[in-house]
MIDOSE-1310 file (N, C-alpha, C; in nm, 2 decimals, decimal comma, always signed):
residues 210
xxxx	-3,55/-2,88/+4,30/-3,50/-2,91/+4,16/-3,60/-2,94/+4,09; -3,61/-2,84/+3,99/-3,75/-2,85/+3,86/-3,68/-2,91/+3,76; -3,70/-3,08/+3,75/-3,63/-3,16/+3,66/-3,69/-3,11/+3,53; -3,82/-3,09/+3,50/-3,87/-3,05/+3,38/-3,80/-2,92/+3,32
xxxx	-3,78/-2,83/+3,39/-3,72/-2,71/+3,36/-3,57/-2,75/+3,31; -3,52/-2,81/+3,38/-3,38/-2,85/+3,35/-3,37/-2,94/+3,24; -3,47/-3,02/+3,21/-3,48/-3,10/+3,06/-3,49/-3,00/+2,94; -3,59/-2,93/+2,98/-3,63/-2,82/+2,85/-3,46/-2,74/+2,83
xxxx	-3,37/-2,75/+2,91/-3,23/-2,67/+2,85/-3,16/-2,76/+2,77; -3,19/-2,89/+2,75/-3,15/-2,99/+2,66/-3,02/-3,03/+2,71; -2,98/-3,14/+2,65/-2,82/-3,20/+2,66/-2,73/-3,07/+2,64; -2,62/-3,07/+2,70/-2,50/-2,99/+2,71/-2,40/-3,02/+2,78
xxxx	-2,29/-2,90/+2,79/-2,18/-2,94/+2,83/-2,18/-2,96/+2,99; -2,31/-2,94/+3,06/-2,30/-2,96/+3,19/-2,40/-3,05/+3,23; -2,51/-3,12/+3,12/-2,64/-3,19/+3,15/-2,63/-3,31/+3,04; -2,66/-3,42/+3,08/-2,66/-3,55/+3,01/-2,76/-3,63/+3,05
xxxx	-2,85/-3,68/+2,96/-2,96/-3,75/+2,99/-2,95/-3,92/+2,95; -2,98/-4,03/+3,05/-2,97/-4,15/+3,02/-3,08/-4,23/+3,08; -3,15/-4,30/+2,95/-3,29/-4,35/+2,98/-3,24/-4,47/+3,12; -3,12/-4,54/+3,09/-3,11/-4,64/+3,21/-2,95/-4,66/+3,20
xxxx	-2,88/-4,73/+3,28/-2,74/-4,74/+3,27/-2,73/-4,89/+3,27; -2,67/-4,94/+3,15/-2,64/-5,07/+3,11/-2,51/-5,10/+3,08; -2,40/-5,05/+3,09/-2,27/-5,04/+3,06/-2,18/-4,95/+3,16; -2,09/-5,02/+3,23/-2,00/-4,96/+3,34/-1,90/-4,87/+3,26
xxxx	-1,85/-4,93/+3,14/-1,73/-4,83/+3,09/-1,76/-4,73/+3,01; -1,90/-4,71/+2,97/-2,00/-4,60/+2,89/-2,03/-4,49/+3,02; -2,06/-4,54/+3,11/-2,12/-4,44/+3,23/-1,98/-4,39/+3,26; -1,86/-4,47/+3,29/-1,73/-4,42/+3,35/-1,69/-4,30/+3,27
xxxx	-1,71/-4,32/+3,11/-1,65/-4,23/+3,02/-1,74/-4,07/+3,07; -1,86/-4,09/+3,09/-1,95/-3,97/+3,10/-1,90/-3,88/+3,23; -1,86/-3,98/+3,34/-1,86/-3,92/+3,48/-1,69/-3,85/+3,45; -1,63/-3,92/+3,40/-1,47/-3,86/+3,37/-1,50/-3,73/+3,28
xxxx	-1,56/-3,73/+3,18/-1,60/-3,60/+3,09/-1,63/-3,49/+3,17; -1,72/-3,52/+3,25/-1,78/-3,40/+3,34/-1,69/-3,33/+3,44; -1,60/-3,46/+3,52/-1,48/-3,42/+3,61/-1,40/-3,35/+3,55; -1,35/-3,37/+3,43/-1,23/-3,30/+3,38/-1,29/-3,17/+3,31
xxxx	-1,40/-3,14/+3,30/-1,44/-2,99/+3,25/-1,49/-2,94/+3,37; -1,64/-2,88/+3,34/-1,67/-2,81/+3,46/-1,77/-2,87/+3,56; -1,76/-3,02/+3,56/-1,86/-3,08/+3,65/-1,98/-3,08/+3,54; -2,11/-3,14/+3,60/-2,23/-3,17/+3,54/-2,33/-3,25/+3,60
xxxx	-2,44/-3,27/+3,55/-2,54/-3,35/+3,60/-2,59/-3,46/+3,51; -2,61/-3,59/+3,55/-2,67/-3,71/+3,47/-2,81/-3,72/+3,51; -2,92/-3,72/+3,44/-3,04/-3,75/+3,49/-3,08/-3,89/+3,42; -3,09/-3,96/+3,52/-3,11/-4,13/+3,46/-3,26/-4,15/+3,47
xxxx	-3,28/-4,20/+3,38/-3,45/-4,22/+3,37/-3,51/-4,12/+3,27; -3,44/-4,04/+3,20/-3,46/-3,95/+3,08/-3,39/-3,99/+2,96; -3,52/-4,02/+2,86/-3,49/-4,07/+2,72/-3,39/-3,95/+2,65; -3,30/-3,96/+2,54/-3,24/-3,86/+2,48/-3,33/-3,73/+2,44
xxxx	-3,45/-3,78/+2,39/-3,54/-3,65/+2,33/-3,60/-3,59/+2,49; -3,57/-3,63/+2,58/-3,64/-3,55/+2,72/-3,75/-3,60/+2,75; -3,79/-3,72/+2,72/-3,91/-3,79/+2,77/-3,87/-3,85/+2,86; -3,96/-3,84/+3,01/-3,93/-3,90/+3,15/-3,98/-4,05/+3,12
xxxx	-3,88/-4,14/+3,15/-3,91/-4,28/+3,15/-3,91/-4,33/+3,26; -3,86/-4,29/+3,36/-3,83/-4,32/+3,52/-3,73/-4,46/+3,52; -3,67/-4,48/+3,64/-3,59/-4,60/+3,67/-3,67/-4,70/+3,72; -3,62/-4,83/+3,70/-3,71/-4,93/+3,74/-3,63/-4,95/+3,89
xxxx	-3,52/-4,96/+3,89/-3,46/-4,96/+4,02/-3,36/-4,90/+4,04; -3,37/-4,78/+4,13/-3,29/-4,68/+4,18/-3,15/-4,74/+4,23; -3,17/-4,88/+4,33/-3,08/-4,92/+4,39/-2,98/-5,00/+4,27; -3,00/-5,05/+4,19/-2,90/-5,11/+4,07/-2,83/-5,01/+4,00
xxxx	-2,92/-4,87/+3,96/-2,85/-4,78/+3,86/-2,76/-4,73/+3,98; -2,78/-4,71/+4,11/-2,68/-4,63/+4,21/-2,54/-4,72/+4,20; -2,57/-4,85/+4,21/-2,47/-4,96/+4,22/-2,38/-4,93/+4,11; -2,43/-4,95/+3,99/-2,33/-4,93/+3,87/-2,29/-4,83/+3,86
xxxx	-2,32/-4,69/+3,87/-2,26/-4,58/+3,88/-2,16/-4,57/+3,97; -2,19/-4,62/+4,11/-2,07/-4,63/+4,21/-1,98/-4,67/+4,17; -1,99/-4,82/+4,11/-1,90/-4,89/+4,05/-1,80/-4,83/+3,94; -1,87/-4,77/+3,88/-1,83/-4,72/+3,75/-1,71/-4,61/+3,82
xxxx	-1,77/-4,51/+3,90/-1,70/-4,42/+3,94/-1,60/-4,44/+4,04; -1,57/-4,54/+4,11/-1,46/-4,60/+4,18/-1,37/-4,69/+4,13; -1,43/-4,77/+4,02/-1,36/-4,88/+4,00/-1,28/-4,87/+3,85; -1,37/-4,82/+3,76/-1,36/-4,76/+3,62/-1,31/-4,60/+3,60
xxxx	-1,29/-4,52/+3,70/-1,22/-4,40/+3,70/-1,11/-4,38/+3,77; -1,01/-4,34/+3,74/-0,89/-4,30/+3,78/-0,82/-4,14/+3,76; -0,84/-4,07/+3,86/-0,87/-4,11/+4,00/-1,01/-4,14/+4,03; -1,05/-4,20/+4,12/-1,19/-4,24/+4,17/-1,26/-4,10/+4,17
xxxx	-1,39/-4,10/+4,13/-1,48/-3,98/+4,14/-1,59/-4,01/+4,22; -1,63/-3,92/+4,32/-1,74/-3,93/+4,42/-1,89/-3,86/+4,34; -1,99/-3,95/+4,31/-2,08/-3,87/+4,25/-2,17/-3,88/+4,38; -2,27/-3,76/+4,37/-2,39/-3,74/+4,43/-2,52/-3,77/+4,40
xxxx	-2,60/-3,83/+4,47/-2,70/-3,89/+4,41/-2,84/-3,81/+4,47; -2,95/-3,79/+4,39/-3,05/-3,73/+4,44/-3,17/-3,81/+4,37; -3,29/-3,84/+4,44/-3,39/-3,92/+4,36/-3,52/-3,82/+4,39; -3,57/-3,79/+4,27/-3,70/-3,72/+4,24/-3,80/-3,78/+4,17
xxxx	-3,91/-3,77/+4,23/-4,03/-3,82/+4,16/-4,09/-3,70/+4,05; -4,10/-3,74/+3,92/-4,21/-3,65/+3,84/-4,30/-3,73/+3,75; -4,43/-3,66/+3,80/-4,54/-3,76/+3,75/-4,53/-3,88/+3,78; -4,50/-3,90/+3,90/-4,50/-4,06/+3,96/-4,38/-4,13/+3,90
xxxx	-4,31/-4,07/+3,84/-4,17/-4,14/+3,78/-4,05/-4,09/+3,86; -3,98/-4,19/+3,89/-3,86/-4,16/+3,95/-3,72/-4,13/+3,87; -3,68/-4,00/+3,88/-3,55/-3,96/+3,81/-3,44/-3,95/+3,91; -3,33/-4,03/+3,87/-3,21/-4,03/+3,97/-3,11/-3,93/+3,90
xxxx	-3,08/-3,84/+3,99/-2,99/-3,71/+3,97/-2,86/-3,74/+4,03; -2,76/-3,76/+3,91/-2,62/-3,77/+3,94/-2,55/-3,65/+3,91; -2,49/-3,58/+4,04/-2,43/-3,46/+4,03/-2,25/-3,51/+4,02; -2,19/-3,45/+3,92/-2,05/-3,49/+3,94/-1,99/-3,33/+3,94
xxxx	-1,91/-3,32/+4,05/-1,81/-3,16/+4,05/-1,71/-3,18/+3,96; -1,70/-3,06/+3,92/-1,56/-3,03/+3,86/-1,44/-3,06/+3,95; -1,33/-3,15/+3,89/-1,22/-3,21/+3,97/-1,13/-3,10/+4,02; -1,06/-3,13/+4,12/-0,93/-3,06/+4,14/-0,79/-3,18/+4,11
xxxx	-0,83/-3,28/+4,07/-0,76/-3,40/+4,03/-0,73/-3,45/+3,88; -0,74/-3,33/+3,81/-0,78/-3,35/+3,65/-0,58/-3,40/+3,62; -0,58/-3,50/+3,52/-0,70/-3,53/+3,44/-0,75/-3,67/+3,49; -0,87/-3,71/+3,49/-0,93/-3,87/+3,53/-0,93/-3,94/+3,40
xxxx	-0,92/-4,04/+3,42/-0,91/-4,14/+3,33/-1,00/-4,25/+3,34; -1,09/-4,29/+3,23/-1,19/-4,39/+3,22/-1,15/-4,53/+3,18; -1,14/-4,63/+3,22/-1,12/-4,79/+3,16/-1,23/-4,82/+3,08; -1,19/-4,86/+2,95/-1,25/-4,91/+2,84/-1,27/-5,07/+2,84
xxxx	-1,34/-5,12/+2,76/-1,38/-5,25/+2,75/-1,25/-5,36/+2,72; -1,13/-5,29/+2,68/-1,04/-5,33/+2,61/-0,89/-5,31/+2,74; -0,96/-5,25/+2,85/-0,88/-5,23/+2,96/-0,79/-5,16/+2,97; -0,78/-5,06/+2,88/-0,73/-4,93/+2,84/-0,78/-4,80/+2,92
xxxx	-0,69/-4,74/+2,97/-0,72/-4,60/+3,02/-0,72/-4,48/+2,93; -0,83/-4,40/+2,91/-0,85/-4,30/+2,84/-0,89/-4,17/+2,91; -0,86/-4,06/+2,87/-0,92/-3,92/+2,91/-1,02/-3,89/+2,82; -1,13/-3,84/+2,88/-1,24/-3,78/+2,81/-1,28/-3,62/+2,88
xxxx	-1,32/-3,57/+2,78/-1,36/-3,45/+2,85/-1,52/-3,38/+2,79; -1,58/-3,29/+2,82/-1,72/-3,26/+2,77/-1,71/-3,17/+2,68; -1,79/-3,14/+2,56/-1,77/-3,07/+2,46/-1,91/-3,01/+2,41; -1,98/-2,91/+2,46/-2,12/-2,95/+2,40/-2,22/-3,06/+2,48
xxxx	-2,27/-3,17/+2,39/-2,35/-3,25/+2,44/-2,28/-3,38/+2,41; -2,13/-3,38/+2,42/-2,07/-3,51/+2,38/-1,94/-3,55/+2,48; -1,94/-3,64/+2,49/-1,81/-3,68/+2,61/-1,71/-3,74/+2,49; -1,62/-3,65/+2,45/-1,51/-3,64/+2,39/-1,37/-3,72/+2,41
xxxx	-1,32/-3,83/+2,35/-1,18/-3,88/+2,37/-1,07/-3,74/+2,38; -1,02/-3,69/+2,48/-0,92/-3,58/+2,48/-0,82/-3,64/+2,42; -0,77/-3,49/+2,33/-0,62/-3,53/+2,22/-0,52/-3,52/+2,35; -0,40/-3,53/+2,28/-0,26/-3,51/+2,39/-0,25/-3,39/+2,44
xxxx	-0,30/-3,28/+2,33/-0,29/-3,15/+2,37/-0,37/-3,09/+2,49; -0,48/-3,17/+2,51/-0,57/-3,16/+2,61/-0,52/-3,23/+2,76; -0,50/-3,33/+2,73/-0,44/-3,43/+2,85/-0,30/-3,35/+2,93; -0,23/-3,30/+2,84/-0,10/-3,24/+2,86/-0,14/-3,10/+2,94
xxxx	-0,25/-3,05/+2,90/-0,30/-2,91/+2,94/-0,37/-2,92/+3,07; -0,45/-3,03/+3,12/-0,50/-3,08/+3,21/-0,40/-3,12/+3,33; -0,30/-3,17/+3,29/-0,19/-3,22/+3,39/-0,11/-3,09/+3,45; -0,15/-2,99/+3,36/-0,05/-2,84/+3,39/-0,13/-2,76/+3,47
xxxx	-0,08/-2,70/+3,58/-0,15/-2,58/+3,68/-0,22/-2,49/+3,59; -0,19/-2,47/+3,49/-0,22/-2,35/+3,39/-0,39/-2,40/+3,32; -0,44/-2,51/+3,35/-0,57/-2,54/+3,32/-0,67/-2,51/+3,39; -0,70/-2,42/+3,46/-0,80/-2,39/+3,56/-0,94/-2,35/+3,51
xxxx	-0,94/-2,30/+3,40/-1,06/-2,24/+3,33/-1,07/-2,28/+3,21; -1,21/-2,32/+3,14/-1,22/-2,34/+3,02/-1,31/-2,23/+2,95; -1,31/-2,13/+3,02/-1,36/-2,01/+2,97/-1,26/-1,92/+2,91; -1,34/-1,85/+2,79/-1,26/-1,74/+2,72/-1,24/-1,62/+2,81
xxxx	-1,14/-1,56/+2,83/-1,13/-1,43/+2,91/-1,13/-1,31/+2,79; -1,07/-1,33/+2,69/-1,09/-1,20/+2,57/-1,06/-1,29/+2,45; -1,09/-1,21/+2,36/-1,09/-1,23/+2,20/-0,98/-1,18/+2,15; -0,87/-1,25/+2,16/-0,73/-1,19/+2,09/-0,71/-1,17/+1,97
xxxx	-0,59/-1,11/+1,93/-0,58/-1,10/+1,77/-0,55/-1,22/+1,73; -0,47/-1,31/+1,83/-0,42/-1,44/+1,74/-0,57/-1,55/+1,73; -0,65/-1,53/+1,82/-0,79/-1,59/+1,79/-0,84/-1,55/+1,67; -0,85/-1,44/+1,65/-0,91/-1,36/+1,54/-0,82/-1,42/+1,40
xxxx	-0,72/-1,45/+1,41/-0,65/-1,49/+1,28/-0,67/-1,65/+1,27; -0,69/-1,71/+1,39/-0,72/-1,87/+1,39/-0,87/-1,87/+1,32; -0,97/-1,77/+1,34/-1,09/-1,79/+1,30/-1,11/-1,77/+1,16; -1,03/-1,69/+1,13/-1,03/-1,65/+0,98/-0,96/-1,77/+0,89
xxxx	-0,86/-1,83/+0,95/-0,80/-1,92/+0,88/-0,90/-2,04/+0,88; -0,98/-2,05/+0,98/-1,09/-2,19/+0,98/-1,17/-2,16/+0,87; -1,21/-2,03/+0,84/-1,32/-1,99/+0,75/-1,27/-2,02/+0,61; -1,13/-1,99/+0,60/-1,09/-2,05/+0,44/-1,06/-2,16/+0,44
xxxx	-0,98/-2,22/+0,53/-0,95/-2,35/+0,53/-1,03/-2,47/+0,58; -1,10/-2,45/+0,68/-1,19/-2,55/+0,76/-1,11/-2,63/+0,87; -0,99/-2,63/+0,86/-0,92/-2,70/+0,97/-0,76/-2,63/+0,98; -0,72/-2,68/+1,13/-0,58/-2,58/+1,14/-0,49/-2,70/+1,24
xxxx	-0,39/-2,72/+1,20/-0,29/-2,78/+1,26/-0,22/-2,69/+1,39; -0,15/-2,74/+1,51/-0,09/-2,67/+1,57/+0,04/-2,61/+1,52; +0,10/-2,67/+1,43/+0,20/-2,61/+1,37/+0,14/-2,48/+1,27; +0,04/-2,51/+1,23/+0,01/-2,39/+1,11/-0,06/-2,29/+1,19
xxxx	-0,12/-2,30/+1,31/-0,14/-2,20/+1,43/-0,02/-2,11/+1,46; +0,09/-2,20/+1,51/+0,22/-2,14/+1,55/+0,24/-2,03/+1,44; +0,26/-2,08/+1,31/+0,29/-2,00/+1,19/+0,24/-1,89/+1,15; +0,10/-1,88/+1,14/+0,02/-1,80/+1,12/+0,01/-1,67/+1,23
xxxx	+0,03/-1,69/+1,36/+0,03/-1,64/+1,47/+0,16/-1,57/+1,52; +0,29/-1,65/+1,47/+0,44/-1,65/+1,53/+0,46/-1,68/+1,65; +0,37/-1,75/+1,71/+0,37/-1,77/+1,86/+0,45/-1,90/+1,87; +0,49/-1,90/+2,01/+0,57/-2,03/+2,05/+0,48/-2,14/+2,06
xxxx	+0,52/-2,25/+2,05/+0,44/-2,37/+2,06/+0,34/-2,39/+2,20; +0,42/-2,35/+2,30/+0,35/-2,34/+2,43/+0,24/-2,27/+2,43; +0,27/-2,13/+2,37/+0,15/-2,00/+2,38/+0,01/-2,05/+2,31; +0,07/-2,11/+2,18/-0,03/-2,15/+2,06/-0,12/-2,27/+2,15
xxxx	-0,06/-2,35/+2,21/-0,14/-2,47/+2,27/-0,22/-2,45/+2,39; -0,20/-2,34/+2,46/-0,27/-2,29/+2,56/-0,39/-2,21/+2,50; -0,35/-2,17/+2,38/-0,50/-2,07/+2,32/-0,58/-2,22/+2,25; -0,53/-2,28/+2,19/-0,60/-2,37/+2,13/-0,69/-2,48/+2,24
xxxx	-0,64/-2,51/+2,36/-0,69/-2,55/+2,46/-0,83/-2,49/+2,53; -0,76/-2,33/+2,54/-0,87/-2,25/+2,59/-1,00/-2,27/+2,51; -0,99/-2,25/+2,38/-1,09/-2,24/+2,29/-1,15/-2,37/+2,26; -1,09/-2,52/+2,29/-1,15/-2,63/+2,30/-1,25/-2,63/+2,42
xxxx	-1,18/-2,59/+2,54/-1,28/-2,63/+2,65/-1,39/-2,52/+2,67; -1,38/-2,42/+2,58/-1,47/-2,32/+2,54/-1,60/-2,39/+2,47; -1,57/-2,47/+2,44/-1,69/-2,54/+2,31/-1,66/-2,48/+2,19; -1,57/-2,40/+2,14/-1,54/-2,35/+2,03/-1,47/-2,39/+1,90
xxxx	-1,37/-2,49/+1,96/-1,30/-2,60/+1,88/-1,33/-2,73/+1,92; -1,29/-2,80/+1,80/-1,30/-2,94/+1,84/-1,16/-3,02/+1,77; -1,10/-3,09/+1,85/-0,99/-3,18/+1,80/-1,03/-3,29/+1,75; -0,96/-3,31/+1,64/-0,95/-3,44/+1,55/-0,83/-3,50/+1,52
xxxx	-0,81/-3,64/+1,51/-0,70/-3,71/+1,49/-0,71/-3,81/+1,37; -0,59/-3,77/+1,24/-0,60/-3,87/+1,18/-0,49/-3,98/+1,17; -0,48/-4,05/+1,08/-0,38/-4,12/+1,08/-0,24/-4,04/+1,08; -0,24/-3,91/+1,01/-0,10/-3,83/+1,00/-0,09/-3,71/+1,11
xxxx	-0,19/-3,68/+1,17/-0,17/-3,57/+1,25/-0,29/-3,53/+1,31; -0,30/-3,44/+1,43/-0,38/-3,38/+1,49/-0,43/-3,24/+1,43; -0,52/-3,23/+1,43/-0,58/-3,08/+1,37/-0,74/-3,07/+1,44; -0,78/-2,93/+1,41/-0,88/-2,84/+1,48/-0,98/-2,81/+1,39
xxxx	-1,11/-2,84/+1,43/-1,20/-2,73/+1,35/-1,29/-2,66/+1,45; -1,39/-2,60/+1,37/-1,48/-2,50/+1,45/-1,57/-2,55/+1,48; -1,62/-2,55/+1,63/-1,78/-2,57/+1,65/-1,86/-2,47/+1,68; -1,98/-2,47/+1,64/-2,09/-2,35/+1,65/-2,11/-2,34/+1,77
xx	-2,13/-2,23/+1,85/-2,19/-2,22/+1,99/-2,35/-2,27/+2,01; -2,35/-2,33/+2,10/-2,49/-2,39/+2,10/-2,56/-2,33/+2,19
């Protein structure tokens, strides 16, 4: 594995940098986000800007990640560890496979369980629409198969209005709630839409392709 080449790709849907592991709840959030989407790798000992800092104690890092994966993730996640030296500095590579047991929940500091998923370089709290779809057998892929007329109408609406709700999407495309929901989730998991939640409603905005 060429760590330097991997780092040059930058953080994204399947790659995250962690200088060190200091919080079990936060790392559980990252593990769950990868498992709920396409899987991914955590590079421990690498700063956010890609600078290789190295880990001081790989045993301690392994322990905290394993603890997070088994005690702070539900269902438990099985990470794969690999130690790689780069310029005499140790980088711990943690690989998380895409899960067949979606959705996975992460335990927060208030002892509440939440679902997260990966969008671009962020681990984002999953909205109800995402959780429902992850629970269903239809949530098999986050990749777009085709660009449909309904999706075209959605993006034209977003260009004009900047945001859209599920109800609005159903109206402009004359789609059923279930069909519209599937389209929105497919676009979200493909990294093209972002779910947002206000006090009044859940709405969606466009994400630029990274």
